[in-house]
C-alpha positions as a Python dict, from the first residue, in 0.01 Angstrom:
ca = {
    (1, 'X'): (0, 0, 0),
    (2, 'X'): (-182, 327, -37),
    (3, 'X'): (-26, 608, -231),
    (4, 'X'): (-38, 934, -40),
    (5, 'X'): (-218, 1216, -217),
    (6, 'X'): (25, 1501, -158),
    (7, 'X'): (-214, 1765, -285),
    (8, 'X'): (-494, 1647, -57),
    (9, 'X'): (-250, 1636, 231),
    (10, 'X'): (-139, 1992, 161),
    (11, 'X'): (-500, 2109, 140),
    (12, 'X'): (-578, 1945, 474),
    (13, 'X'): (-274, 2106, 637),
    (14, 'X'): (-379, 2444, 498),
    (15, 'X'): (-732, 2393, 630),
    (16, 'X'): (-599, 2308, 976),
    (17, 'X'): (-371, 2612, 973),
    (18, 'X'): (-650, 2843, 863),
    (19, 'X'): (-881, 2703, 1132),
    (20, 'X'): (-644, 2768, 1422),
    (21, 'X'): (-807, 2979, 1691),
    (22, 'X'): (-794, 3049, 2062),
    (23, 'X'): (-1071, 3222, 2255),
    (24, 'X'): (-998, 3358, 2603),
    (25, 'X'): (-1282, 3547, 2769),
    (26, 'X'): (-1416, 3618, 3120),
    (27, 'X'): (-1721, 3427, 3234),
    (28, 'X'): (-2013, 3567, 3430),
    (29, 'X'): (-1870, 3450, 3764),
    (30, 'X'): (-1533, 3621, 3705),
    (31, 'X'): (-1342, 3310, 3598),
    (32, 'X'): (-1174, 3295, 3259),
    (33, 'X'): (-1276, 3042, 2995),
    (34, 'X'): (-1039, 2910, 2728),
    (35, 'X'): (-1154, 2741, 2410),
    (36, 'X'): (-957, 2682, 2096),
    (37, 'X'): (-828, 2467, 1814),
    (38, 'X'): (-459, 2420, 1730),
    (39, 'X'): (-271, 2260, 1446),
    (40, 'X'): (-139, 1911, 1527),
    (41, 'X'): (223, 2017, 1578),
    (42, 'X'): (132, 2315, 1797),
    (43, 'X'): (-114, 2101, 1990),
    (44, 'X'): (156, 1840, 2050),
    (45, 'X'): (393, 2116, 2165),
    (46, 'X'): (132, 2247, 2409),
    (47, 'X'): (55, 1901, 2547),
    (48, 'X'): (424, 1829, 2603),
    (49, 'X'): (470, 2166, 2775),
    (50, 'X'): (167, 2105, 2997),
    (51, 'X'): (294, 1759, 3085),
    (52, 'X'): (635, 1900, 3183),
    (53, 'X'): (478, 2178, 3389),
    (54, 'X'): (236, 1935, 3552),
    (55, 'X'): (525, 1709, 3652),
    (56, 'X'): (703, 2011, 3804),
    (57, 'X'): (399, 2112, 4010),
    (58, 'X'): (286, 1759, 4100),
    (59, 'X'): (591, 1527, 4096),
    (60, 'X'): (504, 1162, 4039),
    (61, 'X'): (791, 1020, 4244),
    (62, 'X'): (682, 1169, 4577),
    (63, 'X'): (658, 875, 4820),
    (64, 'X'): (343, 823, 5021),
    (65, 'X'): (349, 970, 5369),
    (66, 'X'): (565, 1272, 5285),
    (67, 'X'): (272, 1509, 5335),
    (68, 'X'): (237, 1661, 5679),
    (69, 'X'): (-23, 1493, 5904),
    (70, 'X'): (-352, 1676, 5892),
    (71, 'X'): (-292, 1811, 5540),
    (72, 'X'): (-514, 1665, 5273),
    (73, 'X'): (-322, 1424, 5048),
    (74, 'X'): (-602, 1418, 4792),
    (75, 'X'): (-452, 1467, 4449),
    (76, 'X'): (-624, 1734, 4237),
    (77, 'X'): (-809, 1609, 3932),
    (78, 'X'): (-633, 1600, 3596),
    (79, 'X'): (-834, 1904, 3486),
    (80, 'X'): (-718, 2098, 3793),
    (81, 'X'): (-358, 1990, 3740),
    (82, 'X'): (-378, 2105, 3377),
    (83, 'X'): (-502, 2447, 3492),
    (84, 'X'): (-215, 2480, 3742),
    (85, 'X'): (33, 2370, 3474),
    (86, 'X'): (-97, 2635, 3234),
    (87, 'X'): (-54, 2899, 3505),
    (88, 'X'): (308, 2788, 3554),
    (89, 'X'): (373, 2812, 3179),
    (90, 'X'): (234, 3166, 3174),
    (91, 'X'): (443, 3270, 3475),
    (92, 'X'): (758, 3118, 3325),
    (93, 'X'): (703, 3294, 2992),
    (94, 'X'): (661, 3632, 3159),
    (95, 'X'): (952, 3572, 3394),
    (96, 'X'): (1196, 3506, 3110),
    (97, 'X'): (1046, 3775, 2888),
    (98, 'X'): (873, 3717, 2555),
    (99, 'X'): (955, 4060, 2413),
    (100, 'X'): (1336, 4099, 2400),
    (101, 'X'): (1307, 4477, 2405),
    (102, 'X'): (1124, 4505, 2735),
    (103, 'X'): (1101, 4175, 2925),
    (104, 'X'): (770, 4138, 3099),
    (105, 'X'): (666, 4500, 3049),
    (106, 'X'): (409, 4461, 2774),
    (107, 'X'): (267, 4137, 2911),
    (108, 'X'): (169, 4179, 3273),
    (109, 'X'): (-132, 4147, 3501),
    (110, 'X'): (-229, 4475, 3666),
    (111, 'X'): (-428, 4482, 3989),
    (112, 'X'): (-564, 4804, 4135),
    (113, 'X'): (-607, 4781, 4511),
    (114, 'X'): (-661, 5050, 4773),
    (115, 'X'): (-397, 5076, 5044),
    (116, 'X'): (-645, 5008, 5331),
    (117, 'X'): (-763, 4689, 5157),
    (118, 'X'): (-405, 4575, 5105),
    (119, 'X'): (-338, 4618, 5476),
    (120, 'X'): (-669, 4470, 5594),
    (121, 'X'): (-889, 4249, 5378),
    (122, 'X'): (-1197, 4351, 5580),
    (123, 'X'): (-1161, 4719, 5490),
    (124, 'X'): (-1383, 4876, 5226),
    (125, 'X'): (-1218, 4963, 4896),
    (126, 'X'): (-1140, 4839, 4549),
    (127, 'X'): (-948, 4527, 4454),
    (128, 'X'): (-991, 4486, 4080),
    (129, 'X'): (-802, 4382, 3770),
    (130, 'X'): (-728, 4641, 3505),
    (131, 'X'): (-1035, 4538, 3304),
    (132, 'X'): (-1261, 4592, 3606),
    (133, 'X'): (-1307, 4233, 3722),
    (134, 'X'): (-1305, 4214, 4101),
    (135, 'X'): (-1065, 3981, 4281),
    (136, 'X'): (-1066, 3898, 4655),
    (137, 'X'): (-850, 4113, 4878),
    (138, 'X'): (-655, 3802, 4982),
    (139, 'X'): (-563, 3745, 4619),
    (140, 'X'): (-439, 4103, 4587),
    (141, 'X'): (-229, 4060, 4901),
    (142, 'X'): (-79, 3740, 4760),
    (143, 'X'): (4, 3901, 4426),
    (144, 'X'): (153, 4204, 4601),
    (145, 'X'): (392, 3979, 4795),
    (146, 'X'): (608, 3929, 4488),
    (147, 'X'): (534, 4186, 4218),
    (148, 'X'): (619, 4529, 4085),
    (149, 'X'): (456, 4816, 4270),
    (150, 'X'): (343, 5160, 4160),
    (151, 'X'): (191, 5393, 4421),
    (152, 'X'): (-71, 5637, 4290),
    (153, 'X'): (-240, 5916, 4481),
    (154, 'X'): (-596, 6018, 4397),
    (155, 'X'): (-785, 6339, 4454),
    (156, 'X'): (-1128, 6327, 4626),
    (157, 'X'): (-1290, 6321, 4281),
    (158, 'X'): (-1084, 6006, 4197),
    (159, 'X'): (-846, 6191, 3962),
    (160, 'X'): (-489, 6064, 3969),
    (161, 'X'): (-271, 6345, 4102),
    (162, 'X'): (59, 6162, 4154),
    (163, 'X'): (219, 5844, 4024),
    (164, 'X'): (524, 5704, 4197),
    (165, 'X'): (813, 5520, 4039),
    (166, 'X'): (776, 5154, 3956),
    (167, 'X'): (963, 4945, 4210),
    (168, 'X'): (1016, 4574, 4247),
    (169, 'X'): (885, 4427, 4571),
    (170, 'X'): (1172, 4174, 4586),
    (171, 'X'): (1492, 4294, 4413),
    (172, 'X'): (1665, 4046, 4178),
    (173, 'X'): (1970, 3998, 4403),
    (174, 'X'): (1750, 3922, 4703),
    (175, 'X'): (1542, 3684, 4494),
    (176, 'X'): (1852, 3488, 4394),
    (177, 'X'): (1954, 3462, 4759),
    (178, 'X'): (1601, 3345, 4850),
    (179, 'X'): (1603, 3070, 4587),
    (180, 'X'): (1954, 2963, 4690),
    (181, 'X'): (1852, 2936, 5056),
    (182, 'X'): (1510, 2771, 5028),
    (183, 'X'): (1568, 2550, 4720),
    (184, 'X'): (1193, 2526, 4658),
    (185, 'X'): (858, 2557, 4832),
    (186, 'X'): (897, 2548, 5211),
    (187, 'X'): (549, 2413, 5286),
    (188, 'X'): (587, 2081, 5474),
    (189, 'X'): (615, 1791, 5231),
    (190, 'X'): (610, 2001, 4913),
    (191, 'X'): (953, 2097, 4778),
    (192, 'X'): (832, 2213, 4433),
    (193, 'X'): (1124, 2396, 4273),
    (194, 'X'): (920, 2683, 4127),
    (195, 'X'): (815, 2933, 4391),
    (196, 'X'): (702, 3284, 4473),
    (197, 'X'): (844, 3509, 4740),
    (198, 'X'): (616, 3539, 5043),
    (199, 'X'): (650, 3811, 5308),
    (200, 'X'): (607, 3656, 5652),
    (201, 'X'): (494, 3998, 5766),
    (202, 'X'): (339, 4169, 5466),
    (203, 'X'): (509, 4488, 5353),
    (204, 'X'): (167, 4657, 5366),
    (205, 'X'): (178, 4592, 5743),
    (206, 'X'): (526, 4740, 5774),
    (207, 'X'): (716, 4417, 5717),
    (208, 'X'): (1064, 4460, 5566),
    (209, 'X'): (1169, 4304, 5236),
    (210, 'X'): (1464, 4116, 5381),
    (211, 'X'): (1577, 3757, 5354),
    (212, 'X'): (1470, 3684, 5712),
    (213, 'X'): (1116, 3806, 5636),
    (214, 'X'): (1080, 3604, 5315),
    (215, 'X'): (1000, 3243, 5236),
    (216, 'X'): (962, 3061, 4906),
    (217, 'X'): (619, 2907, 4842),
    (218, 'X'): (475, 2745, 4532),
    (219, 'X'): (160, 2895, 4382),
    (220, 'X'): (-60, 2630, 4543),
    (221, 'X'): (66, 2685, 4898),
    (222, 'X'): (107, 3060, 4859),
    (223, 'X'): (-265, 3067, 4794),
    (224, 'X'): (-323, 2842, 5096),
    (225, 'X'): (-147, 3095, 5320),
    (226, 'X'): (-322, 3406, 5187),
    (227, 'X'): (-666, 3274, 5100),
    (228, 'X'): (-725, 2947, 5286),
    (229, 'X'): (-631, 3039, 5642),
    (230, 'X'): (-286, 2878, 5677),
    (231, 'X'): (-22, 3087, 5856),
    (232, 'X'): (353, 3072, 5902),
    (233, 'X'): (614, 3251, 6110),
    (234, 'X'): (986, 3225, 6170),
    (235, 'X'): (1096, 3094, 6507),
    (236, 'X'): (1394, 3211, 6713),
    (237, 'X'): (1618, 2941, 6563),
    (238, 'X'): (1533, 3058, 6210),
    (239, 'X'): (1309, 2764, 6121),
    (240, 'X'): (963, 2819, 5976),
    (241, 'X'): (651, 2709, 6160),
    (242, 'X'): (331, 2648, 5965),
    (243, 'X'): (-14, 2636, 6122),
    (244, 'X'): (-343, 2499, 5996),
    (245, 'X'): (-648, 2726, 5977),
    (246, 'X'): (-754, 2596, 6321),
    (247, 'X'): (-420, 2704, 6471),
    (248, 'X'): (-260, 2360, 6509),
    (249, 'X'): (106, 2334, 6412),
    (250, 'X'): (198, 2146, 6095),
    (251, 'X'): (496, 1919, 6170),
    (252, 'X'): (794, 1917, 5939),
    (253, 'X'): (828, 1617, 5711),
    (254, 'X'): (1136, 1495, 5526),
    (255, 'X'): (1176, 1587, 5162),
    (256, 'X'): (1105, 1311, 4909),
    (257, 'X'): (1395, 1080, 4829),
    (258, 'X'): (1575, 1163, 4509),
    (259, 'X'): (1535, 905, 4234),
    (260, 'X'): (1878, 795, 4099),
    (261, 'X'): (1960, 843, 3733),
    (262, 'X'): (1961, 464, 3681),
    (263, 'X'): (1706, 323, 3930),
    (264, 'X'): (1730, -34, 3792),
    (265, 'X'): (2105, -44, 3851),
    (266, 'X'): (2056, 96, 4203),
    (267, 'X'): (1797, -172, 4287),
    (268, 'X'): (2021, -451, 4153),
    (269, 'X'): (2315, -323, 4358),
    (270, 'X'): (2098, -319, 4670),
    (271, 'X'): (1984, -678, 4605),
    (272, 'X'): (2343, -795, 4556),
    (273, 'X'): (2445, -631, 4883),
    (274, 'X'): (2164, -821, 5059),
    (275, 'X'): (2251, -1151, 4893),
    (276, 'X'): (1929, -1170, 4693),
    (277, 'X'): (1939, -1355, 4362),
    (278, 'X'): (1643, -1256, 4147),
    (279, 'X'): (1586, -1370, 3792),
    (280, 'X'): (1306, -1414, 3541),
    (281, 'X'): (1173, -1731, 3711),
    (282, 'X'): (1194, -1611, 4070),
    (283, 'X'): (819, -1561, 4102),
    (284, 'X'): (726, -1875, 3907),
    (285, 'X'): (535, -2116, 4136),
    (286, 'X'): (648, -2477, 4176),
    (287, 'X'): (296, -2615, 4142),
    (288, 'X'): (261, -2828, 3829),
    (289, 'X'): (-116, -2874, 3833),
    (290, 'X'): (-145, -3171, 4073),
    (291, 'X'): (-456, -3208, 4288),
    (292, 'X'): (-432, -3031, 4622),
    (293, 'X'): (-355, -3245, 4929),
    (294, 'X'): (-610, -3071, 5151),
    (295, 'X'): (-512, -3251, 5470),
    (296, 'X'): (-147, -3160, 5434),
    (297, 'X'): (-234, -2801, 5346),
    (298, 'X'): (-445, -2758, 5660),
    (299, 'X'): (-182, -2929, 5871),
    (300, 'X'): (82, -2685, 5747),
    (301, 'X'): (-113, -2361, 5732),
    (302, 'X'): (-357, -2375, 6024),
    (303, 'X'): (-197, -2273, 6357),
    (304, 'X'): (-412, -2510, 6565),
    (305, 'X'): (-343, -2802, 6335),
    (306, 'X'): (32, -2753, 6377),
    (307, 'X'): (8, -2793, 6757),
    (308, 'X'): (-247, -3077, 6760),
    (309, 'X'): (-184, -3448, 6718),
    (310, 'X'): (-148, -3583, 6365),
    (311, 'X'): (-479, -3643, 6192),
    (312, 'X'): (-539, -3929, 5955),
    (313, 'X'): (-730, -3825, 5647),
    (314, 'X'): (-936, -4072, 5452),
    (315, 'X'): (-917, -3981, 5089),
    (316, 'X'): (-827, -4142, 4763),
    (317, 'X'): (-583, -3869, 4656),
    (318, 'X'): (-221, -3959, 4590),
    (319, 'X'): (-9, -3931, 4903),
    (320, 'X'): (208, -3652, 4777),
    (321, 'X'): (306, -3322, 4929),
    (322, 'X'): (286, -3011, 4719),
    (323, 'X'): (434, -2669, 4760),
    (324, 'X'): (173, -2395, 4792),
    (325, 'X'): (263, -2052, 4669),
}
């Protein structure tokens, strides 16, 4: 047994604590790089949080075939899933409010976009973050679907001459009704519980912020609608219709089956109902190592041999039949 050096352990813990760091900075191409070092307990906390968020965005128990035909079923890489999970953690933190005094006010992402660009992505104008980094107009339209809005008027020399009141694109009461109705992302085959409100007809185009003009989409599929060419509309019967970028309709698919709280008990009950008796030796073969009776095996397994006349085999093997499993 090795005696633990408590002083050395304390010095190591102090070194780890003093060395904690996190660097977040924009790269040359506009993306954001993250590099850091965390203490073991904080690192474990982060990994558990990322795992939980990753499971929420990419559920493991989704059966095969629940994705709509024509939609890629390729699973993002682990690195991409980690990035999406981190985005969900950030959104959740801001949604619930880190600062008790002013939830979400101090920590927010600000996008400056000209009204013509918000209405038409092909129009000339600015679409930038507060620090000056440019973002695509489609991204600004997606963010504006479900965000707070402040209208500012500028003079010809770019001076701000009027600032309107801050308003919420989707009021809290309407958001609760939206979550209650949709119960998760409405994209065919998705069903992720965490979602963002999407205007079927964007408010910048005159679309109303009403329940009939809203649909809940997860971050991944909200981006697909605004920036990857997918479209959706509400039909006369109230159902949503999604289209691929080439205009073809995406068929609806059933939601994944819910996994019971005790799946082993559920499987055993199903087997008992079907009269199946399974135990630890069910899959154990009956072969005890004897030499194979080749003639008998061919006679049993080959379809032509079963219909032909019996064949006499000349061999010195024991005349025994064996079960083949």
